[in-house]
All heavy atoms as an XYZ file, in Angstrom:
823
protein
N      32.306    -14.026    -35.244
C      31.769    -15.309    -34.818
C      31.120    -15.970    -36.004
O      29.926    -16.004    -36.124
C      30.723    -15.109    -33.717
C      31.280    -14.889    -32.357
S      29.951    -14.915    -31.204
C      30.478    -16.255    -30.174
N      31.862    -16.495    -36.809
C      31.318    -17.172    -37.970
C      30.764    -18.541    -37.615
O      30.951    -19.074    -36.548
N      30.076    -19.148    -38.525
C      29.471    -20.440    -38.305
C      30.357    -21.589    -38.715
O      29.896    -22.701    -38.921
N      31.647    -21.331    -38.883
C      32.541    -22.365    -39.378
C      32.749    -23.485    -38.376
O      33.065    -24.623    -38.747
C      33.907    -21.755    -39.786
O      34.532    -21.276    -38.630
N      32.546    -23.211    -37.093
C      32.756    -24.265    -36.104
C      34.221    -24.478    -35.738
O      34.532    -25.385    -34.971
N      35.085    -23.694    -36.353
C      36.505    -23.845    -36.049
C      36.776    -23.343    -34.617
O      36.241    -22.351    -34.206
C      37.341    -23.038    -37.050
N      37.632    -24.078    -33.891
C      37.904    -23.652    -32.528
C      38.646    -22.323    -32.509
O      39.512    -22.046    -33.311
C      38.801    -24.755    -31.947
C      38.884    -25.796    -32.969
C      38.271    -25.324    -34.214
N      38.267    -21.494    -31.608
C      38.936    -20.183    -31.418
C      39.587    -20.262    -30.051
O      38.938    -20.543    -29.050
C      37.834    -19.090    -31.441
C      38.444    -17.708    -31.310
O      39.529    -17.526    -30.815
N      37.682    -16.686    -31.747
N      40.903    -20.036    -29.940
C      41.568    -20.193    -28.671
C      41.045    -19.233    -27.571
O      41.127    -19.534    -26.412
C      43.034    -19.908    -28.980
C      43.076    -19.277    -30.319
C      41.787    -19.641    -30.995
N      40.475    -18.109    -27.974
C      39.986    -17.157    -26.971
C      38.593    -17.470    -26.510
O      38.259    -17.403    -25.344
C      40.057    -15.742    -27.524
C      39.675    -14.676    -26.531
C      39.879    -13.292    -27.101
C      39.527    -12.247    -26.071
N      39.631    -10.876    -26.555
N      37.697    -17.843    -27.421
C      36.307    -18.019    -27.114
C      35.820    -19.470    -27.187
O      34.684    -19.766    -26.853
C      35.409    -17.168    -28.032
C      35.695    -15.690    -27.963
N      35.393    -14.958    -26.865
C      36.282    -14.868    -28.843
C      35.796    -13.715    -27.074
N      36.344    -13.627    -28.253
N      36.609    -20.393    -27.640
C      36.178    -21.768    -27.791
C      35.464    -21.942    -29.125
O      35.639    -21.191    -30.083
N      34.654    -22.984    -29.213
C      33.964    -23.306    -30.457
C      32.572    -22.693    -30.459
O      31.865    -22.793    -29.469
C      33.876    -24.820    -30.622
C      33.283    -25.223    -31.950
C      33.299    -26.744    -32.089
O      34.104    -27.398    -31.461
O      32.435    -27.219    -32.889
N      32.182    -22.085    -31.555
C      30.851    -21.491    -31.680
C      29.826    -22.634    -31.767
O      29.919    -23.508    -32.616
C      30.774    -20.589    -32.926
C      29.405    -19.985    -33.140
C      28.907    -19.052    -32.261
C      28.618    -20.366    -34.200
C      27.667    -18.485    -32.444
C      27.367    -19.815    -34.402
C      26.927    -18.873    -33.511
O      25.670    -18.328    -33.697
N      28.860    -22.625    -30.877
C      27.873    -23.695    -30.829
C      26.537    -23.298    -31.396
O      25.633    -24.103    -31.433
C      27.704    -24.164    -29.373
C      28.985    -24.752    -28.816
S      28.929    -25.102    -27.058
C      27.385    -25.874    -26.808
N      26.379    -22.088    -31.818
C      25.114    -21.626    -32.376
C      24.495    -20.558    -31.500
O      24.997    -20.229    -30.432
N      23.322    -20.045    -31.906
C      22.655    -19.028    -31.132
C      22.081    -19.605    -29.839
O      22.045    -20.814    -29.657
C      21.566    -18.526    -32.052
C      21.299    -19.654    -32.952
C      22.576    -20.347    -33.149
N      21.621    -18.717    -28.931
C      21.046    -19.188    -27.684
C      19.905    -20.156    -27.958
O      19.053    -19.921    -28.785
C      20.512    -17.993    -26.851
C      21.617    -17.205    -26.242
C      22.087    -16.005    -26.655
C      22.403    -17.572    -25.130
N      23.105    -15.602    -25.858
C      23.319    -16.546    -24.899
C      22.433    -18.693    -24.295
C      24.260    -16.596    -23.880
C      23.339    -18.734    -23.249
C      24.248    -17.711    -23.085
N      19.865    -21.230    -27.191
C      18.821    -22.230    -27.308
C      19.124    -23.261    -28.368
O      18.400    -24.224    -28.506
N      20.146    -23.096    -29.158
C      20.535    -24.094    -30.156
C      21.963    -24.479    -29.887
O      22.886    -24.033    -30.562
C      20.385    -23.530    -31.568
N      22.184    -25.304    -28.882
C      23.586    -25.638    -28.482
C      24.086    -26.895    -29.193
O      24.967    -27.561    -28.688
C      23.634    -25.830    -26.980
C      23.430    -24.543    -26.233
C      22.364    -24.355    -25.400
C      24.335    -23.490    -26.375
C      22.163    -23.172    -24.758
C      24.161    -22.306    -25.701
C      23.086    -22.142    -24.888
N      23.546    -27.206    -30.297
C      24.104    -28.284    -31.139
C      23.559    -29.667    -30.803
O      23.921    -30.622    -31.476
N      22.722    -29.803    -29.798
C      22.199    -31.131    -29.450
C      20.957    -31.426    -30.268
O      20.528    -30.681    -31.132
N      20.380    -32.642    -29.974
C      19.147    -33.015    -30.627
C      17.987    -32.134    -30.144
O      17.987    -31.718    -28.985
C      18.816    -34.466    -30.313
C      19.861    -35.413    -30.936
C      19.538    -36.844    -30.624
N      18.216    -37.083    -30.124
C      17.891    -38.076    -29.283
N      18.803    -38.899    -28.870
N      16.665    -38.212    -28.843
N      17.040    -31.844    -30.982
C      15.901    -31.035    -30.524
C      15.125    -31.774    -29.447
O      14.964    -32.999    -29.536
C      15.069    -30.799    -31.767
C      15.553    -31.746    -32.809
C      16.910    -32.181    -32.386
N      14.618    -31.018    -28.466
C      13.889    -31.651    -27.379
C      12.486    -31.982    -27.837
O      11.894    -31.296    -28.681
C      13.797    -30.699    -26.204
C      15.127    -30.447    -25.546
C      15.011    -29.519    -24.335
O      13.973    -28.954    -24.079
N      16.090    -29.399    -23.601
N      11.934    -33.050    -27.245
C      10.573    -33.461    -27.609
C       9.710    -33.347    -26.374
O      10.215    -33.453    -25.249
C      10.585    -34.912    -28.105
C      11.278    -35.038    -29.401
C      11.125    -36.428    -29.986
C      11.836    -36.503    -31.327
N      11.446    -37.694    -32.033
N       8.425    -33.148    -26.588
C       7.498    -33.092    -25.468
C       7.410    -31.743    -24.811
O       6.851    -31.589    -23.749
N       8.024    -30.711    -25.362
C       7.948    -29.356    -24.829
C       6.815    -28.661    -25.513
O       6.750    -28.555    -26.739
C       9.249    -28.572    -25.106
C      10.435    -29.318    -24.581
C       9.145    -27.168    -24.567
C      10.694    -29.142    -23.129
N       5.862    -28.190    -24.719
C       4.691    -27.520    -25.251
C       4.764    -26.048    -24.883
O       5.023    -25.723    -23.705
C       3.386    -28.139    -24.704
C       3.319    -29.600    -25.092
C       2.190    -27.378    -25.236
C       2.192    -30.361    -24.431
N       4.565    -25.190    -25.819
C       4.548    -23.724    -25.502
C       3.166    -23.203    -25.837
O       2.536    -23.638    -26.796
C       5.617    -22.986    -26.313
O       5.433    -23.267    -27.714
C       7.003    -23.367    -25.909
N       2.757    -22.271    -25.032
C       1.471    -21.629    -25.218
C       1.724    -20.152    -25.471
O       2.642    -19.564    -24.919
C       0.545    -21.788    -24.006
C       0.199    -23.255    -23.756
C       0.928    -24.016    -22.876
C      -0.892    -23.836    -24.419
C       0.600    -25.324    -22.623
C      -1.223    -25.156    -24.193
C      -0.466    -25.891    -23.314
O      -0.798    -27.193    -23.062
N       0.866    -19.524    -26.220
C       1.019    -18.106    -26.523
C      -0.328    -17.445    -26.434
O      -1.356    -18.088    -26.641
C       1.639    -17.881    -27.875
N      -0.292    -16.161    -26.111
C      -1.528    -15.395    -26.027
C      -1.317    -14.204    -26.974
O      -0.269    -13.544    -26.947
C      -1.736    -14.915    -24.604
C      -3.041    -14.172    -24.285
C      -4.220    -15.080    -24.574
C      -3.052    -13.774    -22.878
N      -2.294    -13.955    -27.803
C      -2.164    -12.869    -28.754
C      -1.975    -11.534    -28.032
O      -2.496    -11.321    -26.942
C      -3.431    -12.791    -29.613
N      -1.203    -10.643    -28.636
C      -0.851     -9.375    -28.004
C      -2.096     -8.538    -27.702
O      -2.134     -7.844    -26.673
C       0.082     -8.596    -28.879
N      -3.102     -8.633    -28.540
C      -4.310     -7.812    -28.311
C      -5.207     -8.429    -27.248
O      -6.192     -7.827    -26.864
C      -5.063     -7.587    -29.595
C      -5.607     -8.878    -30.193
O      -5.130     -9.944    -29.834
N      -6.559     -8.781    -31.081
N      -4.908     -9.633    -26.748
C      -5.712    -10.265    -25.712
C      -5.063    -10.104    -24.333
O      -5.659    -10.468    -23.346
C      -5.894    -11.765    -25.990
C      -6.592    -12.050    -27.326
C      -7.981    -11.438    -27.428
N      -8.842    -11.999    -26.412
C     -10.065    -11.582    -26.128
N     -10.572    -10.556    -26.785
N     -10.780    -12.123    -25.212
N      -3.861     -9.628    -24.263
C      -3.181     -9.448    -23.009
C      -3.605     -8.163    -22.334
O      -3.959     -7.208    -23.000
C      -1.620     -9.427    -23.224
C      -1.104    -10.678    -23.793
C       0.381    -10.609    -24.004
O       1.026     -9.667    -23.576
N       0.930    -11.565    -24.716
N      -3.606     -8.191    -21.028
C      -4.012     -7.000    -20.239
C      -2.903     -6.769    -19.210
O      -3.044     -7.123    -18.061
C      -5.326     -7.234    -19.544
C      -6.493     -7.370    -20.525
C      -7.790     -7.609    -19.829
N      -7.916     -6.691    -18.702
C      -8.814     -6.807    -17.741
N      -9.673     -7.816    -17.757
N      -8.895     -5.968    -16.734
N      -1.791     -6.170    -19.648
C      -0.668     -6.035    -18.694
C      -0.935     -5.066    -17.555
O      -0.319     -5.200    -16.502
C       0.465     -5.512    -19.591
C      -0.219     -4.883    -20.751
C      -1.477     -5.662    -20.953
N      -1.871     -4.122    -17.718
C      -2.150     -3.163    -16.650
C      -3.502     -3.413    -15.982
O      -4.049     -2.510    -15.410
C      -2.091     -1.725    -17.189
C      -0.708     -1.318    -17.588
C      -0.385     -1.193    -18.924
C       0.242     -1.095    -16.610
C       0.895     -0.811    -19.275
C       1.514     -0.729    -16.977
C       1.834     -0.583    -18.305
N      -3.995     -4.637    -16.080
C      -5.285     -4.936    -15.451
C      -5.148     -4.791    -13.933
O      -4.345     -5.434    -13.293
C      -5.714     -6.363    -15.809
N      -5.941     -3.917    -13.370
C      -5.908     -3.679    -11.922
C      -4.749     -2.896    -11.404
O      -4.509     -2.814    -10.204
N      -3.960     -2.309    -12.263
C      -2.740     -1.603    -11.835
C      -3.100     -0.393    -11.019
O      -2.446     -0.089    -10.013
C      -1.904     -1.199    -13.061
N      -4.087      0.372    -11.399
C      -4.441      1.608    -10.663
C      -4.933      1.252     -9.292
O      -4.500      1.855     -8.289
C      -5.517      2.379    -11.444
O      -5.057      2.654    -12.753
C      -5.824      3.711    -10.764
N      -5.822      0.300     -9.195
C      -6.364     -0.145     -7.883
C      -5.219     -0.630     -6.971
O      -5.127     -0.234     -5.819
C      -7.403     -1.250     -8.099
C      -7.972     -1.796     -6.824
C      -9.023     -1.155     -6.206
C      -7.464     -2.954     -6.253
C      -9.553     -1.646     -5.040
C      -7.991     -3.441     -5.079
C      -9.032     -2.789     -4.479
O      -9.547     -3.276     -3.291
N      -4.382     -1.521     -7.542
C      -3.287     -2.069     -6.755
C      -2.306     -0.970     -6.360
O      -1.780     -0.994     -5.213
C      -2.581     -3.148     -7.518
O      -3.430     -4.197     -7.823
N      -2.042     -0.017     -7.224
C      -1.089      1.031     -6.926
C      -1.547      1.885     -5.760
O      -0.771      2.224     -4.857
C      -0.836      1.900     -8.141
N      -2.829      2.206     -5.738
C      -3.367      3.088     -4.666
C      -3.270      2.357     -3.321
O      -2.725      2.900     -2.355
C      -4.817      3.484     -4.989
C      -4.841      4.432     -6.180
C      -5.477      4.099     -3.779
C      -6.217      4.710     -6.741
N      -3.751      1.153     -3.247
C      -3.787      0.447     -1.956
C      -2.414     -0.072     -1.542
O      -2.116     -0.093     -0.345
C      -4.837     -0.680     -1.991
C      -6.228     -0.136     -1.995
C      -6.956     -0.073     -3.162
C      -6.779      0.364     -0.845
C      -8.230      0.433     -3.182
C      -8.056      0.886     -0.829
C      -8.797      0.909     -1.993
N      -1.585     -0.440     -2.492
C      -0.247     -0.880     -2.134
C       0.581      0.311     -1.642
O       1.387      0.174     -0.683
C       0.437     -1.521     -3.324
C       1.699     -2.247     -2.965
O       1.777     -2.844     -1.884
N       2.689     -2.214     -3.829
N       0.416      1.467     -2.252
C       1.125      2.672     -1.802
C       0.684      3.059     -0.404
O       1.513      3.387      0.441
C       0.880      3.840     -2.777
O       1.319      3.463     -4.070
C       1.593      5.106     -2.312
N      -0.605      2.988     -0.135
C      -1.119      3.271      1.217
C      -0.555      2.311      2.255
O      -0.101      2.701      3.303
C      -2.655      3.223      1.227
C      -3.216      3.317      2.635
C      -3.229      4.521      3.290
C      -3.697      2.224      3.249
C      -3.729      4.623      4.595
C      -4.203      2.270      4.558
C      -4.214      3.493      5.217
O      -4.694      3.530      6.466
N      -0.545      1.017      1.918
C      -0.033      0.014      2.850
C       1.438      0.205      3.150
O       1.881      0.171      4.282
C      -0.283     -1.387      2.242
C       0.261     -2.505      3.121
C       0.159     -3.866      2.406
N       0.865     -3.909      1.160
C       2.175     -4.077      1.005
N       2.926     -4.280      2.093
N       2.720     -4.145     -0.181
N       2.247      0.502      2.089
C       3.665      0.690      2.300
C       3.974      1.969      3.053
O       4.876      2.021      3.899
C       4.401      0.652      0.969
C       4.329     -0.731      0.353
C       4.942     -0.736     -1.018
N       6.359     -0.552     -0.917
C       7.154     -0.568     -1.980
N       6.705     -0.709     -3.166
N       8.443     -0.342     -1.801
N       3.233      3.033      2.772
C       3.428      4.308      3.484
C       3.075      4.145      4.941
O       3.764      4.694      5.809
C       2.620      5.397      2.810
N       1.979      3.440      5.232
C       1.554      3.238      6.631
C       2.630      2.435      7.390
O       2.907      2.703      8.562
C       0.228      2.475      6.617
C      -0.341      2.308      8.016
C      -1.711      1.620      7.959
C      -1.487      0.163      7.667
N      -2.659     -0.666      7.831
N       3.260      1.489      6.724
C       4.303      0.690      7.352
C       5.539      1.508      7.704
O       6.287      1.194      8.646
C       4.673     -0.494      6.493
N       5.819      2.537      6.905
C       7.016      3.374      7.095
C       6.773      4.625      7.885
O       7.715      5.403      8.186
C       7.610      3.744      5.752
C       8.066      2.573      4.958
C       9.241      1.843      5.621
O      10.137      2.469      6.133
N       9.167      0.556      5.652
N       5.552      4.871      8.320
C       5.172      6.103      8.989
C       6.043      6.410     10.211
O       6.579      7.484     10.364
C       3.692      6.043      9.377
C       3.188      7.274     10.025
C       2.803      8.353      9.242
C       3.077      7.381     11.394
C       2.351      9.527      9.831
C       2.618      8.536     11.972
C       2.248      9.618     11.218
N       6.192      5.414     11.083
C       6.936      5.662     12.329
C       8.441      5.789     12.111
O       9.184      6.226     12.996
C       6.647      4.544     13.350
C       5.239      4.579     13.903
C       4.992      3.400     14.834
C       4.953      5.887     14.636
N       8.912      5.389     10.950
C      10.336      5.544     10.635
C      10.635      6.916     10.046
O      11.777      7.371     10.118
C      10.842      4.456      9.667
C      10.770      3.082     10.232
C       9.772      2.185      9.870
C      11.730      2.639     11.146
C       9.696      0.926     10.388
C      11.667      1.371     11.675
C      10.668      0.522     11.282
O      10.601     -0.746     11.813
N       9.658      7.529      9.432
C       9.859      8.762      8.697
C       9.409      9.991      9.458
O      10.111     10.991      9.576
C       9.175      8.698      7.323
C       9.265      9.998      6.589
C       9.731      7.569      6.474
N       8.206      9.933     10.022
C       7.614     11.143     10.621
C       8.315     11.631     11.855
O       8.616     12.810     11.963
C       6.099     10.920     10.871
C       5.478     12.039     11.651
C       5.378     10.724      9.552
N       8.640     10.769     12.867
C       9.288     11.335     14.084
C      10.598     12.063     13.807
O      10.826     13.114     14.369
C       9.490     10.069     14.957
C       8.386      9.179     14.554
C       8.222      9.381     13.075
N      11.520     11.552     12.943
C      12.723     12.333     12.667
C      12.419     13.675     12.032
O      13.099     14.676     12.342
C      13.532     11.452     11.719
C      13.074     10.081     11.991
C      11.633     10.201     12.353
N      11.433     13.767     11.175
C      11.066     15.044     10.571
C      10.471     15.974     11.554
O      10.756     17.192     11.553
C      10.109     14.826      9.392
C      10.811     14.514      8.087
C      10.839     13.201      7.620
C      11.409     15.514      7.381
C      11.495     12.906      6.433
C      12.060     15.194      6.185
C      12.113     13.903      5.711
N       9.647     15.461     12.486
C       9.072     16.325     13.520
C      10.195     16.823     14.431
O      10.243     18.023     14.769
C       8.016     15.520     14.342
C       7.622     16.283     15.579
C       6.796     15.248     13.455
N      11.122     15.971     14.800
C      12.249     16.375     15.661
C      13.096     17.409     14.929
O      13.491     18.422     15.559
C      13.102     15.152     16.034
C      14.295     15.441     16.906
C      13.830     15.913     18.288
C      15.168     14.233     16.998
N      13.402     17.195     13.666
C      14.194     18.163     12.925
C      13.516     19.499     12.812
O      14.110     20.550     12.946
C      14.527     17.581     11.534
N      12.176     19.471     12.556
C      11.409     20.730     12.473
C      11.469     21.461     13.825
O      11.683     22.672     13.862
C       9.973     20.445     12.071
C       9.146     21.704     12.018
C       9.213     22.545     10.927
C       8.298     22.014     13.088
C       8.457     23.710     10.895
C       7.537     23.183     13.026
C       7.620     24.030     11.971
O       6.896     25.180     11.924
N      11.291     20.736     14.909
C      11.298     21.361     16.217
C      12.653     21.959     16.512
O      12.764     23.093     17.022
C      10.937     20.319     17.290
C      11.047     20.872     18.653
C      10.132     21.623     19.321
C      12.167     20.736     19.531
N      10.615     21.951     20.569
C      11.876     21.415     20.724
C      13.407     20.100     19.448
C      12.746     21.474     21.809
C      14.261     20.154     20.507
C      13.940     20.825     21.660
N      13.710     21.229     16.201
C      15.088     21.690     16.448
C      15.420     22.943     15.625
O      15.945     23.910     16.149
C      16.080     20.580     16.121
C      17.539     20.858     16.477
C      17.694     20.989     17.984
C      18.405     19.749     15.946
N      15.051     22.941     14.362
C      15.306     24.095     13.509
C      14.503     25.295     13.990
O      14.986     26.444     14.017
C      14.966     23.757     12.057
C      15.875     22.665     11.561
C      15.027     24.998     11.183
C      16.896     22.962     10.540
N      13.237     25.076     14.350
C      12.393     26.149     14.846
C      12.978     26.747     16.114
O      13.016     27.992     16.288
C      10.983     25.669     15.049
C       9.975     26.788     15.213
O      10.141     27.808     14.637
N       8.969     26.535     15.994
N      13.436     25.884     17.039
C      14.055     26.366     18.265
C      15.296     27.182     17.972
O      15.528     28.245     18.540
C      14.414     25.165     19.157
C      15.229     25.559     20.345
C      14.786     26.053     21.519
C      16.664     25.524     20.426
N      15.840     26.317     22.350
C      17.028     25.999     21.711
C      17.659     25.137     19.586
C      18.323     26.093     22.156
C      18.965     25.231     19.998
C      19.304     25.716     21.258
N      16.131     26.713     17.036
C      17.388     27.413     16.704
C      17.079     28.811     16.092
O      17.749     29.784     16.398
C      18.194     26.570     15.748
N      16.077     28.846     15.225
C      15.754     30.138     14.593
C      15.242     31.107     15.623
O      15.621     32.293     15.657
C      14.695     29.925     13.474
C      14.072     31.220     13.024
C      15.318     29.206     12.278
N      14.352     30.655     16.532
C      13.854     31.543     17.584
C      14.962     31.990     18.503
O      15.022     33.170     18.899
C      12.751     30.828     18.377
C      11.447     30.674     17.598
C      10.399     29.900     18.381
O      10.663     29.510     19.577
O       9.317     29.681     17.818
N      15.856     31.081     18.885
C      16.994     31.448     19.755
C      17.901     32.472     19.062
O      18.335     33.441     19.681
C      17.779     30.161     20.088
C      18.991     30.385     20.926
C      18.624     30.544     22.370
C      19.875     30.551     23.203
N      19.628     30.892     24.593
N      18.159     32.278     17.776
C      18.996     33.176     17.019
C      18.352     34.562     16.944
O      19.022     35.568     17.097
C      19.247     32.625     15.616
C      20.203     33.503     14.840
O      21.250     33.923     15.350
N      19.840     33.811     13.612
N      17.029     34.595     16.687
C      16.369     35.866     16.614
C      16.419     36.594     17.951
O      16.560     37.813     17.998
C      14.908     35.681     16.182
C      14.786     35.327     14.696
C      13.388     35.001     14.269
O      12.460     34.977     15.153
O      13.143     34.735     13.084
N      16.251     35.854     19.069
C      16.277     36.498     20.393
C      17.703     37.012     20.683
O      17.866     38.126     21.157
C      15.851     35.515     21.469
C      16.024     36.083     22.854
C      15.164     37.062     23.332
C      17.055     35.674     23.676
C      15.314     37.625     24.586
C      17.210     36.231     24.915
C      16.345     37.210     25.388
O      16.514     37.771     26.618
N      18.704     36.189     20.420
C      20.099     36.571     20.736
C      20.488     37.805     19.958
O      21.225     38.672     20.446
C      21.065     35.383     20.481
C      22.516     35.840     20.507
C      20.841     34.304     21.493
N      19.994     37.965     18.766
C      20.344     39.118     17.940
C      19.347     40.277     18.095
O      19.475     41.279     17.385
C      20.451     38.717     16.457
C      21.667     37.846     16.211
O      22.740     38.175     16.725
N      21.470     36.778     15.504
N      18.417     40.150     19.014
C      17.478     41.260     19.251
C      18.061     42.182     20.310
O      19.056     41.888     20.979
C      16.119     40.701     19.728
O      16.232     40.137     21.021
N      17.354     43.308     20.545
C      17.819     44.290     21.532
C      17.805     43.653     22.935
O      18.768     43.796     23.680
C      16.918     45.521     21.504
C      17.383     46.647     22.389
C      16.503     47.868     22.171
C      16.983     49.038     23.027
N      16.159     50.221     22.812
N      16.758     42.932     23.261
C      16.667     42.297     24.613
C      17.755     41.240     24.791
O      18.359     41.155     25.856
C      15.298     41.689     24.762
N      18.034     40.508     23.740
C      19.046     39.460     23.840
C      20.437     40.051     24.005
O      21.254     39.575     24.753
N      20.698     41.132     23.297
C      22.011     41.782     23.440
C      22.192     42.411     24.822
O      23.258     42.369     25.383
C      22.170     42.840     22.348
C      22.326     42.254     20.968
C      22.373     43.373     19.906
N      22.293     42.797     18.603
C      23.242     42.868     17.712
N      24.392     43.454     18.027
N      23.088     42.323     16.526
N      21.102     42.982     25.359
C      21.189     43.572     26.697
C      21.423     42.455     27.737
O      22.204     42.629     28.671
C      19.877     44.308     27.032
C      19.756     45.617     26.271
S      18.220     46.490     26.555
C      18.225     46.771     28.258
N      20.767     41.317     27.587
C      21.007     40.200     28.497
C      22.413     39.726     28.421
O      23.040     39.450     29.436
C      20.006     39.058     28.142
C      20.162     37.875     29.063
C      19.244     36.738     28.672
O      18.106     36.981     28.241
O      19.706     35.585     28.808
N      22.985     39.604     27.228
C      24.374     39.164     27.059
C      25.323     40.171     27.695
O      26.310     39.805     28.333
C      24.680     38.959     25.563
C      26.072     38.454     25.264
C      26.334     37.060     25.855
O      25.364     36.291     25.984
O      27.519     36.780     26.109
N      25.052     41.475     27.498
C      25.909     42.499     28.094
C      25.853     42.424     29.605
O      26.874     42.560     30.293
C      25.500     43.882     27.609
N      24.657     42.212     30.178
C      24.529     42.093     31.644
C      25.282     40.873     32.152
O      25.893     40.891     33.202
C      23.054     42.020     32.022
N      25.235     39.764     31.378
C      25.917     38.537     31.803
C      27.414     38.770     31.772
O      28.147     38.335     32.681
C      25.513     37.396     30.849
C      26.067     36.091     31.350
C      25.632     34.885     30.465
N      24.205     34.883     30.196
C      23.682     34.696     28.998
N      24.458     34.522     27.960
N      22.394     34.692     28.838
N      27.924     39.460     30.731
C      29.366     39.737     30.634
C      29.777     40.678     31.792
O      30.865     40.484     32.361
C      29.686     40.369     29.314
C      29.702     39.397     28.156
C      30.067     40.054     26.816
O      30.495     41.252     26.859
O      29.929     39.413     25.802
N      28.950     41.653     32.107
C      29.281     42.597     33.152
C      29.349     41.876     34.484
O      30.229     42.110     35.334
C      28.257     43.727     33.190
C      28.592     44.830     34.157
C      27.589     45.966     34.009
C      27.945     47.094     34.936
N      26.969     48.163     34.859
N      28.377     40.948     34.725
C      28.361     40.187     35.963
C      29.539     39.238     36.082
O      30.156     39.114     37.148
C      27.051     39.381     36.076
N      29.947     38.649     34.971
C      31.078     37.758     34.976
C      32.387     38.519     35.180
O      33.282     38.093     35.889
C      31.148     36.985     33.666
N      32.438     39.715     34.638
C      33.652     40.572     34.777
C      33.744     41.087     36.201
O      34.813     41.148     36.786
C      33.543     41.708     33.757
C      34.843     42.436     33.572
C      34.636     43.494     32.466
C      35.934     43.967     31.934
N      35.771     45.013     30.977
N      32.601     41.457     36.753
C      32.570     41.972     38.113
C      32.946     40.945     39.168
O      33.560     41.217     40.155
N      32.473     39.708     38.955
C      32.763     38.666     39.954
C      34.178     38.120     39.788
O      34.723     37.529     40.706
C      31.769     37.497     39.807
O      31.937     36.873     38.539
N      34.802     38.352     38.649
C      36.164     37.877     38.425
C      37.199     38.767     38.999
O      38.362     38.413     39.147
N      36.880     39.970     39.404
C      37.879     40.922     39.918
C      38.214     40.699     41.358
O      37.682     40.229     42.215
C      37.383     42.373     39.759
C      37.335     42.776     38.319
C      36.852     44.201     38.168
O      36.691     44.908     39.167
O      36.634     44.612     37.035
């Protein structure tokens, strides 16, 4: 991208860097600057982070907690059921059920 200004069939004519599109300079534009050592980019960030996090978590509470409680209850029920079915009492109950089903089927 040379500065020759010659038209390029693929990219067109180079008009200069961003902000310098070849026109007359603008007048009446005022820019203000603040020295880097006078800026406070993290002013109040800790305070805002704590209370904003609390507010957002409180808003999402009913969307997150009930599914987790339900999942915990379901997994706990499945583990207890599995432990019972594989225990001595559970196996005896299953054998009695099979015997009853076999006896009524004859």
